[in-house]
C-alpha positions as CSV (number, residue, x, y, z in Angstrom):
1,M,25.9,-8.4,-4.1
2,S,23.1,-6.5,-2.4
3,T,19.5,-7.5,-2.4
4,N,16.9,-4.9,-3.2
5,A,13.4,-4.9,-1.8
6,L,10.4,-2.8,-2.9
7,I,8.0,-1.6,-0.2
8,L,4.5,-0.6,-1.5
9,S,2.3,0.8,1.3
10,G,-1.5,0.9,1.5
11,G,-3.8,3.8,0.6
12,G,-6.7,2.7,-1.6
13,A,-6.7,4.8,-4.8
14,R,-3.6,6.6,-3.6
15,A,-1.7,3.5,-4.7
16,S,-1.9,4.8,-8.3
17,Y,0.9,7.2,-7.2
18,Q,3.2,4.2,-6.8
19,V,2.5,3.1,-10.4
20,G,3.8,6.5,-11.7
21,V,7.0,6.1,-9.7
22,L,7.5,2.6,-11.0
23,Q,7.0,3.8,-14.6
24,A,9.6,6.5,-14.1
25,V,12.1,4.0,-12.7
26,A,11.5,1.8,-15.8
27,D,12.1,4.8,-18.1
28,I,15.2,6.0,-16.2
29,L,16.8,2.6,-16.1
30,P,15.3,0.6,-19.1
31,H,18.1,-2.0,-18.9
32,L,17.0,-3.3,-15.5
33,H,15.7,-6.8,-15.9
34,N,14.6,-7.4,-12.3
35,P,15.5,-4.5,-9.9
36,F,13.4,-5.9,-7.0
37,P,14.0,-9.6,-6.1
38,I,11.9,-9.0,-3.0
39,I,8.5,-7.3,-3.3
40,C,6.4,-6.4,-0.2
41,G,2.9,-4.9,-0.4
42,T,0.2,-3.9,2.0
43,S,-3.5,-3.1,1.3
44,A,-3.8,-1.6,-2.2
45,G,0.0,-1.7,-2.4
46,A,-0.3,-5.5,-2.2
47,I,-2.2,-5.5,-5.6
48,N,0.6,-3.6,-7.3
49,A,3.2,-5.9,-5.6
50,A,1.5,-9.0,-6.8
51,A,1.1,-7.6,-10.4
52,L,4.8,-6.9,-10.6
53,A,5.8,-10.3,-9.1
54,A,3.5,-12.3,-11.4
55,H,4.4,-10.6,-14.6
56,P,6.4,-12.9,-16.9
57,G,8.4,-10.2,-18.7
58,E,11.0,-7.6,-18.0
59,F,10.4,-4.9,-15.3
60,C,9.7,-2.3,-18.0
61,A,6.9,-4.4,-19.5
62,A,5.5,-5.1,-16.0
63,A,5.4,-1.4,-15.1
64,M,3.8,-0.6,-18.5
65,D,1.1,-3.2,-18.1
66,L,0.4,-2.1,-14.5
67,S,0.2,1.5,-15.7
68,K,-2.3,0.6,-18.4
69,T,-4.6,-1.1,-15.9
70,W,-4.7,1.9,-13.6
71,R,-5.1,4.4,-16.4
72,S,-8.3,2.7,-17.6
73,L,-9.6,2.0,-14.1
74,E,-13.2,3.0,-13.1
75,I,-14.9,2.9,-9.7
76,E,-17.3,0.3,-11.0
77,Q,-14.4,-2.1,-11.5
78,V,-13.5,-1.9,-7.8
79,F,-16.9,-1.8,-6.0
80,K,-20.5,-1.7,-7.0
81,V,-22.1,1.8,-7.2
82,G,-25.6,3.0,-7.5
83,W,-28.4,4.0,-5.2
84,W,-29.7,0.5,-4.6
85,E,-26.2,-0.9,-3.8
86,Q,-25.6,2.0,-1.3
87,V,-29.0,1.5,0.4
88,S,-28.7,-2.2,0.4
89,S,-25.3,-2.2,2.0
90,G,-26.5,0.3,4.6
91,L,-29.5,-1.9,5.5
92,K,-27.2,-4.9,5.9
93,V,-25.0,-3.1,8.4
94,L,-28.1,-2.0,10.3
95,A,-29.4,-5.6,10.3
96,S,-26.2,-6.7,11.9
97,F,-27.2,-4.7,15.0
98,F,-29.9,-7.3,15.6
99,N,-27.6,-10.2,14.9
100,D,-24.9,-9.6,17.5
101,G,-23.1,-7.3,15.1
102,L,-22.6,-10.2,12.6
103,G,-23.4,-10.5,8.9
104,K,-25.9,-13.3,8.3
105,D,-24.7,-14.6,5.0
106,K,-21.2,-13.1,4.7
107,P,-19.1,-10.4,6.4
108,F,-20.9,-7.1,6.3
109,A,-19.4,-4.0,4.7
110,L,-20.6,-0.7,3.4
111,L,-19.3,-1.5,-0.1
112,D,-19.4,-4.6,-2.3
113,N,-16.0,-5.1,-3.8
114,S,-16.9,-8.3,-5.8
115,P,-15.9,-6.5,-9.1
116,L,-12.4,-6.1,-7.7
117,R,-12.1,-9.9,-7.4
118,E,-13.0,-10.3,-11.1
119,L,-10.5,-7.6,-12.1
120,L,-7.6,-9.1,-10.1
121,T,-8.3,-12.5,-11.4
122,N,-8.2,-11.3,-15.0
123,V,-5.1,-9.1,-14.8
124,I,-2.8,-11.0,-12.4
125,A,-1.4,-14.4,-13.5
126,F,-0.8,-15.9,-10.1
127,E,0.5,-19.1,-11.7
128,N,3.6,-17.2,-12.8
129,I,4.8,-16.5,-9.3
130,P,6.2,-20.0,-8.6
131,K,7.8,-20.0,-12.1
132,R,9.6,-16.8,-11.4
133,I,10.7,-18.1,-8.0
134,E,12.0,-21.3,-9.5
135,S,13.9,-19.4,-12.2
136,G,15.6,-17.2,-9.6
137,D,14.1,-13.9,-10.9
138,L,12.0,-13.6,-7.7
139,E,13.3,-14.1,-4.1
140,A,9.9,-13.5,-2.4
141,L,6.5,-11.8,-2.7
142,C,5.1,-10.7,0.7
143,I,1.5,-9.7,1.4
144,T,0.5,-8.4,4.8
145,A,-3.0,-8.6,6.3
146,L,-4.5,-8.2,9.8
147,G,-6.0,-11.3,11.5
148,Y,-9.2,-10.2,13.3
149,N,-9.3,-13.1,15.7
150,S,-5.6,-13.1,16.7
151,G,-5.1,-9.3,16.3
152,E,-1.7,-10.1,14.6
153,S,-0.2,-8.5,11.5
154,V,0.5,-11.6,9.3
155,S,2.9,-11.4,6.4
156,F,2.2,-14.1,3.9
157,F,5.2,-14.7,1.8
158,Q,5.8,-17.0,-1.2
159,G,9.5,-17.4,-2.1
160,Q,12.6,-19.4,-2.2
161,P,12.5,-22.7,-0.1
162,S,15.3,-21.5,2.1
163,L,13.2,-18.7,3.6
164,R,11.8,-19.3,7.0
165,G,8.9,-17.7,8.9
166,W,9.2,-15.4,11.9
167,R,7.3,-14.3,15.0
168,R,7.7,-11.1,16.8
169,Y,5.3,-9.1,19.1
170,R,2.0,-8.9,17.1
171,R,3.9,-9.7,13.9
172,V,4.1,-13.0,12.1
173,G,5.7,-14.2,8.9
174,T,4.3,-17.4,7.3
175,P,4.9,-19.1,4.0
176,A,1.8,-19.3,1.7
177,E,0.8,-19.7,-1.9
178,I,-0.4,-16.1,-2.7
179,T,-3.8,-16.0,-4.3
180,V,-6.4,-13.4,-5.1
181,E,-7.9,-14.0,-1.6
182,H,-4.7,-12.7,0.0
183,L,-5.0,-9.5,-2.0
184,L,-8.6,-9.0,-1.2
185,A,-7.9,-9.6,2.5
186,S,-4.9,-7.2,2.6
187,S,-7.0,-4.4,0.9
188,A,-10.2,-4.9,2.9
189,I,-10.6,-1.6,4.6
190,P,-12.5,-2.3,7.9
191,A,-16.3,-1.9,7.6
192,V,-15.8,-0.5,4.0
193,F,-14.9,-3.7,2.3
194,P,-15.7,-7.2,3.6
195,S,-13.2,-9.3,5.5
196,V,-11.8,-12.4,3.9
197,K,-11.3,-15.9,5.4
198,L,-7.9,-17.4,5.0
199,S,-7.5,-20.8,6.5
200,K,-9.2,-20.6,9.9
201,E,-9.2,-16.8,10.4
202,Y,-10.8,-13.7,8.9
203,F,-8.5,-11.1,7.7
204,G,-8.7,-7.4,6.9
205,D,-6.6,-4.5,5.7
206,G,-2.9,-5.1,6.3
207,A,-2.2,-1.5,7.2
208,M,-4.1,-1.9,10.4
209,R,-1.7,-2.6,13.4
210,Q,1.2,-3.0,11.0
211,M,3.8,-1.5,13.4
212,A,6.9,-2.2,11.3
213,P,6.1,-2.2,7.5
214,I,9.7,-2.5,6.5
215,S,10.5,-5.4,8.8
216,S,9.1,-8.1,6.4
217,A,11.6,-7.2,3.7
218,L,14.5,-7.4,6.2
219,H,13.3,-10.8,7.4
220,L,13.3,-12.0,3.8
221,G,17.0,-11.0,3.4
222,A,16.9,-7.5,1.9
223,D,19.7,-5.0,2.7
224,R,18.5,-2.2,0.4
225,I,15.0,-0.8,0.6
226,F,13.1,1.2,-2.1
227,V,10.0,2.7,-0.5
228,I,7.1,4.4,-2.3
229,G,4.9,6.2,0.1
230,V,1.6,7.9,-0.4
231,S,2.0,10.8,2.0
232,G,3.6,14.2,1.4
233,N,4.5,14.6,5.1
234,R,8.2,13.9,4.5
235,H,8.4,16.7,2.1
236,A,6.7,19.1,4.5
237,A,8.8,18.0,7.5
238,A,11.6,20.5,6.8
239,H,9.1,23.4,6.6
240,W,6.8,22.6,9.5
241,K,8.0,25.5,11.6
242,A,7.1,28.0,8.9
243,K,3.6,26.7,8.5
244,K,0.9,28.9,9.9
245,Q,-1.8,27.2,11.9
246,M,-5.2,27.7,10.2
247,Q,-8.2,28.7,12.3
248,A,-10.8,26.0,12.2
249,K,-14.0,27.1,10.5
250,H,-16.2,24.3,11.9
251,S,-16.1,21.2,14.0
252,P,-14.7,18.0,12.3
253,S,-17.0,16.4,9.9
254,I,-17.6,12.6,9.9
255,A,-15.4,12.2,6.8
256,Q,-12.7,14.4,8.3
257,L,-12.6,12.0,11.3
258,I,-12.6,9.0,9.1
259,G,-9.8,10.5,7.0
260,Q,-7.6,11.0,10.0
261,M,-8.2,7.4,11.0
262,F,-7.3,6.2,7.5
263,N,-4.1,8.4,7.6
264,S,-3.2,6.9,11.0
265,A,-3.5,3.4,9.6
266,F,-2.1,3.8,6.1
267,I,0.6,6.4,6.6
268,D,1.9,6.9,10.2
269,A,3.3,3.4,10.7
270,L,5.4,3.5,7.6
271,E,6.8,7.0,8.3
272,G,7.6,6.0,11.9
273,D,9.3,2.8,10.7
274,I,11.4,4.8,8.2
275,E,12.4,7.3,10.9
276,H,13.4,4.4,13.2
277,L,15.4,2.7,10.4
278,E,17.3,6.0,9.5
279,R,18.1,6.5,13.2
280,V,19.6,3.0,13.5
281,N,21.6,3.6,10.4
282,D,23.0,6.8,11.8
283,L,23.9,5.1,15.1
284,L,25.7,2.2,13.3
285,K,27.8,4.7,11.3
286,L,29.0,6.2,14.6
287,L,29.9,2.8,16.0
288,P,33.1,1.3,14.6
289,E,32.5,-2.2,13.3
290,G,35.2,-3.8,15.5
291,D,33.6,-2.2,18.7
292,R,30.2,-3.9,18.3
293,C,29.2,-6.2,21.1
294,D,27.2,-9.4,21.0
295,N,23.9,-7.5,21.4
296,T,24.5,-5.4,18.3
297,S,26.4,-7.8,16.1
298,H,23.2,-8.8,14.3
299,L,22.5,-5.2,13.3
300,R,23.4,-4.1,9.8
301,P,23.0,-0.8,7.9
302,V,20.2,-0.7,5.4
303,D,20.3,1.6,2.4
304,T,17.0,3.3,1.7
305,L,15.5,5.4,-1.0
306,I,12.1,6.9,-0.4
307,I,9.9,8.5,-3.0
308,S,6.7,10.2,-1.7
309,P,4.2,12.8,-3.0
310,S,5.4,16.4,-3.4
311,K,1.8,17.6,-3.3
312,P,-1.1,16.7,-0.8
313,L,-3.2,14.0,-2.4
314,D,-6.3,14.9,-0.4
315,K,-6.4,18.3,-2.1
316,I,-6.3,16.6,-5.5
317,A,-9.1,14.3,-4.4
318,G,-11.2,17.3,-3.3
319,R,-11.1,18.5,-7.0
320,K,-11.9,15.1,-8.4
321,I,-15.0,14.1,-6.3
322,R,-17.2,15.4,-9.1
323,H,-16.1,12.4,-11.2
324,M,-17.7,10.0,-8.8
325,P,-21.1,8.4,-9.5
326,K,-24.1,10.4,-8.2
327,S,-24.8,8.0,-5.3
328,M,-21.2,8.3,-4.1
329,R,-21.1,12.0,-4.5
330,F,-24.2,12.3,-2.4
331,F,-22.7,10.2,0.3
332,M,-19.4,12.1,0.2
333,R,-21.0,15.5,0.4
334,R,-23.4,14.5,3.2
335,T,-20.5,13.2,5.3
336,G,-18.2,16.2,4.6
337,A,-15.8,14.3,2.3
338,T,-15.1,17.5,0.3
339,A,-12.6,20.3,0.5
340,A,-15.2,22.5,2.2
341,G,-16.1,19.8,4.7
342,G,-12.4,19.2,5.5
343,G,-12.8,15.4,4.7
344,S,-11.3,15.1,1.3
345,A,-8.6,12.8,2.8
346,A,-11.3,10.1,3.2
347,A,-12.3,10.5,-0.4
348,S,-8.7,10.2,-1.6
349,Y,-8.8,6.5,-0.5
350,L,-11.9,5.6,-2.4
351,L,-11.7,7.7,-5.6
352,F,-10.9,5.0,-8.0
353,S,-11.7,7.1,-11.1
354,H,-9.2,7.3,-13.9
355,E,-9.3,11.1,-13.7
356,Y,-7.9,11.0,-10.1
357,C,-5.6,8.0,-10.6
358,N,-4.1,9.4,-13.8
359,E,-3.2,12.7,-12.0
360,L,-1.6,10.8,-9.1
361,M,0.4,8.6,-11.6
362,E,1.6,11.8,-13.4
363,L,2.6,13.2,-10.0
364,G,4.5,10.0,-9.1
365,Y,6.3,10.0,-12.4
366,Q,7.3,13.7,-12.0
367,D,8.5,13.1,-8.4
368,A,10.6,10.2,-9.4
369,M,12.1,12.1,-12.3
370,W,13.1,14.8,-9.9
371,E,14.9,12.1,-7.9
372,R,16.6,10.7,-11.1
373,D,20.2,11.1,-9.8
374,S,19.3,9.4,-6.5
375,I,17.6,6.5,-8.4
376,E,20.5,6.0,-10.8
377,A,22.9,6.1,-7.8
378,F,20.8,3.6,-5.8
379,F,20.6,1.0,-8.5
380,G,24.1,1.7,-9.6
381,E,25.4,0.9,-6.2
382,S,23.2,-2.2,-5.8
383,S,24.7,-3.8,-8.8
384,K,28.3,-3.6,-7.4
């Protein structure tokens, strides 16, 4: 029998799109008890992954509870907002210039995400993870973060005792008991949220330097991959020749530059890894199984189903910036994080308002419903 893995990528507030897709899967296949024995998450996707893995009930109930959390989410539950908080954080960053670039009391960051720690502690029952592993409902939960000292992408996994760690170039898999600290580390966008110390090293956002986001699931034994992305690039790929190049109206704003940096970290690696996986699958189909040599005998075809946004999320964010607190709106407008400034992509990662998140969830639900036949076929084949 095949083993399914769920891949949830990073993307800050964009991760709400993933919840809409999961809710649709639960509605399409309400009989599924545990469709994803292996769950891998990075950055904000790590939070969704842990919430699913730690839920004691059926998949439908887990998706419903996760949806309720995101639908009622407000920015104040993720990071502190207000004029004083913004100015104080900025002053701390400036103060680090006179301290060899270091934070005096704790790692410096532009935003204080201590409210997120409280939220995650309240909504995720981490003690259920080992219980689900012991019962056989869960093969493994994997959370990836970047080690600032080693420069390695570390995949912390909690799973069945038979699972072993791995080491590849700049990629490490190590067993660990997943806690709220791992989620905060994996979602700590550099300079935006503070880094987190795990064991002897400080860690930050797992999307940074994650060259092969799908590889962790394969190391953990998956042979079927369900990927929920947060970029519409795959939908636009077939029409790229028809797109007209727009004339630039102004030089790139600060937010536009930051948005492209975020896109590079959170989106490009996953899309590149998916393309590589699909190419290997195509090559294996052309090679008769009996003709494989020793160098290729370890390769196996991996079935994939990818759901990604049919609409550009940055444009949706550009319309929703007005729902941010005044202090954040001021900062966003001054840096060009608006549709007019060309930097709405940067805002799309930090817009944790329920107005924005709800629209992304609805888009995810709609996109998954459009792929209903593919989803039914994917899970129908996995049960054979």
